[in-house]
C-alpha positions as CSV (number, residue, x, y, z in Angstrom):
1,M,-0.1,0.1,0.1
2,V,1.1,3.5,-0.9
3,W,-0.1,6.7,0.4
4,V,-1.4,9.0,-2.5
5,I,-0.6,12.8,-2.5
6,N,1.2,13.2,0.5
7,D,4.7,12.3,1.3
8,F,4.8,12.0,5.3
9,P,7.3,10.5,7.9
10,K,7.5,6.5,8.1
11,E,6.0,6.8,11.9
12,V,2.8,9.0,10.4
13,N,2.2,6.5,7.5
14,S,2.2,3.6,9.9
15,L,-0.3,5.2,12.5
16,L,-2.6,6.0,9.4
17,K,-2.4,2.6,8.4
18,E,-3.6,1.5,11.9
19,V,-6.6,4.0,11.6
20,N,-7.2,2.9,7.9
21,S,-7.5,-0.7,9.0
22,V,-9.8,-0.1,12.1
23,L,-12.1,2.1,10.1
24,K,-12.4,-0.4,7.0
25,N,-13.0,-3.5,9.7
26,G,-11.8,-5.9,7.2
27,N,-14.4,-4.9,4.6
28,N,-12.6,-4.5,0.8
29,N,-15.3,-2.3,-0.5
30,V,-14.7,0.4,1.9
31,S,-12.1,3.3,1.0
32,V,-10.8,5.8,3.9
33,V,-9.8,9.0,2.8
34,Y,-7.9,11.9,4.9
35,W,-8.7,15.5,4.8
36,V,-6.4,17.2,7.3
37,S,-6.3,20.5,5.7
38,E,-8.2,23.9,4.8
39,I,-10.8,23.2,2.2
40,R,-8.7,25.2,-0.8
41,R,-9.8,25.3,-4.5
42,E,-6.3,23.9,-5.2
43,L,-6.3,20.9,-3.3
44,V,-9.6,19.9,-4.5
45,I,-8.2,19.8,-7.9
46,D,-5.6,18.1,-7.2
47,F,-7.7,15.4,-4.9
48,Y,-10.0,15.3,-8.3
49,L,-7.3,14.5,-10.4
50,K,-6.1,11.7,-8.3
51,R,-9.7,10.6,-7.2
52,N,-9.3,6.9,-8.8
53,S,-6.2,6.3,-7.1
54,I,-7.4,7.6,-3.9
55,I,-10.8,6.1,-4.0
56,Q,-10.4,2.2,-3.7
57,C,-14.5,1.1,-3.4
58,D,-16.7,1.0,-6.3
59,K,-19.9,2.8,-6.3
60,N,-21.6,0.7,-4.5
61,G,-19.2,0.5,-1.8
62,K,-18.5,3.0,1.3
63,I,-16.0,5.8,1.6
64,V,-14.8,6.8,5.2
65,L,-13.5,10.5,5.2
66,V,-11.4,11.6,8.3
67,L,-11.9,15.2,8.2
68,N,-10.0,17.7,10.6
69,S,-10.6,21.3,9.0
70,P,-10.8,24.8,10.1
71,G,-13.1,25.4,6.9
72,G,-11.9,27.2,3.9
73,D,-13.5,28.1,0.3
74,I,-17.1,26.9,0.4
75,D,-17.3,26.5,-3.2
76,A,-14.5,24.1,-3.2
77,A,-16.1,22.3,-0.5
78,Y,-19.2,22.0,-2.5
79,S,-17.3,20.7,-5.2
80,L,-15.6,18.2,-3.0
81,C,-18.7,17.1,-1.5
82,Q,-19.9,16.1,-5.2
83,I,-16.7,14.4,-5.9
84,L,-17.2,12.0,-2.9
85,R,-21.0,11.3,-3.2
86,S,-20.5,10.4,-6.8
87,K,-17.9,7.7,-6.0
88,C,-20.0,6.0,-3.4
89,Q,-23.2,4.6,-2.3
90,Y,-22.9,5.3,1.4
91,F,-20.4,8.0,3.1
92,E,-19.4,8.4,6.5
93,I,-17.4,11.1,8.1
94,V,-14.8,11.1,10.8
95,V,-14.2,14.2,13.1
96,P,-11.3,13.8,15.2
97,M,-11.2,17.6,16.7
98,W,-13.0,19.7,14.5
99,A,-14.7,20.4,11.2
100,K,-15.4,24.0,11.5
101,S,-17.3,26.6,8.7
102,A,-17.1,25.1,5.2
103,A,-16.0,21.8,6.3
104,T,-19.2,21.4,8.3
105,L,-21.2,21.8,4.9
106,L,-19.0,18.8,3.9
107,C,-20.5,16.9,6.9
108,L,-24.0,17.4,6.1
109,A,-23.4,15.3,3.0
110,A,-22.5,12.5,5.2
111,D,-24.7,9.5,5.8
112,K,-23.4,9.5,9.0
113,I,-21.3,11.8,11.1
114,L,-18.7,10.0,13.8
115,M,-17.3,12.0,16.4
116,T,-14.9,11.7,19.2
117,P,-16.0,13.1,22.4
118,M,-14.1,16.1,21.8
119,A,-15.0,17.1,18.4
120,E,-17.0,20.1,17.0
121,L,-18.4,21.7,14.2
122,G,-19.3,25.4,13.5
123,P,-21.7,27.9,12.0
124,L,-21.4,28.5,8.3
125,D,-21.0,32.0,9.4
126,V,-18.8,33.9,6.7
127,Q,-15.7,35.7,7.8
128,V,-15.4,39.1,6.3
129,R,-12.9,41.7,5.4
130,E,-13.3,45.4,4.3
131,P,-10.8,46.8,2.1
132,G,-8.2,48.6,4.4
133,E,-9.1,46.2,7.6
134,V,-6.8,43.9,9.0
135,N,-8.8,42.0,11.0
136,F,-11.5,39.4,9.8
137,K,-15.1,39.5,11.2
138,G,-18.4,37.3,10.8
139,A,-21.0,38.6,8.4
140,L,-23.4,37.1,10.7
141,D,-22.1,39.6,13.4
142,E,-23.4,42.6,11.5
143,Y,-26.4,41.2,10.4
144,Q,-27.4,40.1,13.4
145,A,-26.7,43.4,15.3
146,I,-29.1,44.9,12.5
147,M,-31.6,42.2,12.8
148,H,-31.6,43.2,16.7
149,V,-32.1,46.8,15.9
150,R,-35.1,46.0,14.3
151,Q,-36.5,43.6,17.0
152,E,-36.1,46.1,19.4
153,A,-37.8,48.8,17.4
154,F,-41.0,46.7,17.4
155,S,-40.7,45.6,21.0
156,T,-40.4,49.3,22.0
157,F,-43.4,50.3,19.9
158,D,-45.6,47.5,21.6
159,H,-44.4,49.0,25.1
160,A,-45.0,52.4,24.0
161,V,-49.0,51.6,22.9
162,R,-49.3,49.9,26.2
163,L,-48.2,52.4,28.6
164,I,-50.1,55.4,26.6
165,L,-53.2,53.0,26.7
166,H,-52.8,52.5,30.3
167,G,-51.7,55.9,31.2
168,S,-54.2,58.1,29.3
169,G,-57.2,56.0,28.6
170,M,-57.1,57.2,25.0
171,D,-58.7,55.0,21.9
172,I,-56.1,52.8,20.4
173,R,-56.4,54.4,17.1
174,D,-55.1,57.7,18.5
175,I,-52.5,56.3,20.3
176,L,-50.6,54.5,17.2
177,A,-49.5,57.7,15.9
178,P,-47.7,59.3,18.8
179,A,-46.4,55.8,19.5
180,G,-45.1,55.8,16.4
181,N,-43.5,58.9,16.6
182,F,-41.8,57.9,19.7
183,V,-40.3,54.9,18.4
184,S,-39.3,56.6,15.1
185,N,-37.2,59.3,17.1
186,L,-35.7,56.7,19.4
187,V,-34.1,54.4,16.6
188,S,-33.5,56.8,13.7
189,P,-30.1,57.5,15.1
190,L,-29.2,53.9,14.9
191,Y,-30.8,53.2,11.3
192,N,-28.9,56.5,10.0
193,Q,-25.9,54.6,10.4
194,I,-26.6,51.5,8.6
195,D,-25.4,51.1,5.2
196,P,-28.1,49.6,3.0
197,V,-25.3,48.1,0.5
198,K,-23.4,46.5,3.1
199,L,-26.5,45.0,4.7
200,G,-27.4,43.7,1.6
201,R,-24.3,42.2,0.9
202,R,-24.1,40.5,4.0
203,A,-27.5,38.8,3.6
204,R,-26.1,37.5,0.6
205,Q,-23.0,36.4,1.5
206,L,-24.6,34.4,4.6
207,D,-27.2,33.2,1.9
208,I,-24.5,31.6,-0.1
209,G,-24.1,29.1,3.1
210,Y,-27.9,28.7,3.2
211,Q,-28.3,27.7,-0.2
212,Y,-25.8,25.0,-0.5
213,A,-26.6,23.5,3.0
214,L,-30.4,23.0,1.9
215,R,-29.4,21.8,-1.5
216,I,-27.0,19.2,0.4
217,L,-29.8,18.4,3.0
218,K,-32.1,18.0,0.3
219,K,-30.2,15.6,-1.8
220,Y,-28.3,13.4,0.5
221,G,-30.3,14.0,3.7
222,E,-33.5,11.8,5.2
223,F,-35.4,15.0,6.0
224,E,-39.0,16.4,4.7
225,D,-38.3,19.6,2.7
226,Y,-39.5,21.9,5.7
227,S,-36.8,20.1,8.1
228,C,-33.9,20.6,5.9
229,D,-34.9,24.6,5.8
230,L,-35.1,24.3,9.5
231,V,-31.9,22.8,9.7
232,A,-29.9,25.1,6.9
233,N,-31.6,27.8,8.7
234,K,-29.9,27.0,12.1
235,I,-26.6,26.3,10.9
236,V,-26.3,29.7,9.0
237,Y,-28.1,32.3,11.5
238,G,-28.8,29.9,14.5
239,Y,-25.6,30.8,16.5
240,P,-24.1,33.6,18.2
241,S,-20.5,33.5,16.8
242,H,-18.5,31.8,14.3
243,S,-16.6,30.1,16.9
244,F,-19.3,28.6,18.5
245,A,-19.1,24.6,19.0
246,I,-21.7,22.6,17.4
247,N,-21.4,19.3,19.5
248,F,-22.7,16.0,19.4
249,E,-25.9,16.6,21.5
250,E,-26.4,19.6,19.4
251,L,-26.2,17.8,16.2
252,K,-28.4,15.1,17.7
253,S,-31.2,18.1,18.1
254,L,-31.1,18.6,14.9
255,H,-31.7,15.0,13.8
256,L,-28.5,14.4,11.9
257,N,-27.5,11.3,12.0
258,V,-24.2,11.3,14.4
259,E,-22.6,8.9,16.6
260,L,-19.9,9.0,19.3
261,I,-16.9,6.8,18.8
262,E,-13.5,6.2,21.1
263,I,-10.9,4.5,19.5
264,H,-7.6,4.4,20.1
265,E,-5.8,5.1,17.2
266,L,-7.7,8.1,16.5
267,E,-6.4,9.4,19.9
268,V,-3.1,9.0,18.7
269,L,-3.8,10.6,15.6
270,I,-5.6,13.4,17.6
271,S,-2.0,14.0,19.5
272,I,-0.1,14.0,15.9
273,L,-2.6,16.4,14.6
274,T,-2.1,18.8,17.3
275,E,1.7,19.2,16.1
276,M,1.1,19.3,12.5
277,T,0.8,23.0,12.3
278,D,2.6,23.6,9.1
279,N,1.7,20.7,7.4
280,Y,-1.5,19.3,5.5
281,L,-2.7,15.6,5.3
282,V,-4.9,15.2,2.0
283,G,-5.4,11.4,0.5
284,G,-5.1,8.3,1.1
285,F,-3.8,4.6,0.8
286,S,-4.0,2.6,-2.2
287,D,-2.9,-0.9,-3.3
288,G,0.3,-1.0,-5.0
289,D,3.9,-0.2,-4.7
290,A,4.1,3.1,-6.7
291,Y,2.6,5.0,-9.3
292,S,4.3,6.1,-12.5
293,M,4.1,9.8,-13.5
294,S,1.5,9.0,-16.0
295,N,-0.8,7.8,-13.8
296,E,-2.1,10.0,-10.6
297,C,1.3,9.8,-8.9
298,V,2.5,11.2,-5.6
299,I,3.0,14.6,-5.5
300,S,7.2,14.9,-4.5
301,S,8.4,16.4,-1.4
302,E,9.8,19.7,-3.7
303,G,6.3,19.6,-5.3
304,L,4.7,19.4,-1.5
305,D,6.8,22.2,-0.4
306,L,6.2,24.4,-3.7
307,V,2.2,23.9,-2.8
308,K,2.6,24.8,1.1
309,K,4.8,28.1,-0.3
310,E,2.0,29.0,-2.7
311,A,-0.8,28.5,-0.3
312,A,0.9,30.4,2.5
313,A,1.3,33.4,0.1
314,T,-2.5,33.4,-1.3
315,H,-4.0,32.3,2.4
316,E,-2.8,34.3,5.2
317,Q,-5.3,32.9,7.8
318,A,-5.8,29.5,8.7
319,D,-9.5,30.1,9.7
320,T,-12.6,30.6,7.0
321,I,-12.5,34.2,5.5
322,I,-14.1,36.1,2.7
323,D,-11.9,39.2,1.3
324,I,-14.8,41.9,0.4
325,S,-12.6,43.1,-2.3
326,K,-12.8,40.0,-4.3
327,E,-16.4,39.8,-4.3
328,D,-17.4,41.4,-7.9
329,T,-14.5,39.5,-9.4
330,G,-16.5,36.5,-9.1
331,N,-13.9,34.7,-7.0
332,G,-15.0,32.1,-4.5
333,V,-16.4,32.7,-1.1
334,D,-14.7,31.5,1.9
335,L,-16.3,30.3,4.8
């Protein structure tokens, strides 16, 4: 057996072979695939070109994806989902530590999600950075702030009507106008600071994650349409921050097919993953001694170093992001 795509030290390969053996559990029609990295377009393309060497099961078999990722390009994640699902009948995802943001989108396509007790997924909250800004922030933060102002306006209007009605004894029709003026004077300074173009952009960015999630749940999930909408809405809009941990119990409450696992080999893998800050691990084991250059070959160590350098130059953040300055150029959206 050889490892396709990455070239890692023997001790890492030895461990992965053990994990591979445990997850296959003697079934020859199971293929174990590893994705320990951001989800980036260039990695998905490389994976696609080598898919027939990496994936050993037939289309009636099962793929087990060991996924440990902070997220990345949501368009690339959707493409990776289509690649994997087209190569198998049954699709499982194993999450050792985390599968955040765009990686969470990939999990929604799984027939079953296997999680260690410390594993977590995350909201599909787009990370944005305006031109000239240094730090990234969640699109949901601004969107929820605006929605909160709107909700407070309605709540204040109801409260004002009740107060005036109780204190004055006036007819309800005579109260609506002064109550409306009171609320308008109160919230107008806040609304005047809202950029409608930015609000529309934030809503559109969040809708990308929602639409992808909805399509995946309808195609691969076992939900009624209204349930797909509820789950997609919750995953995108239902959590207070981008870093919020969606754990096993939370996924259970969303009626996703999840299972807790405790495997010694995975615990050893977790200890190694915590030290792999500068490496990525994408690919899988395949039968055979070697690959020729004409047949989906293993990337050389020099080629791997080049990919890492290019990735470091173009992806400054390991977390999931979107650069607003790219939006109108048609580039993919990062989550």
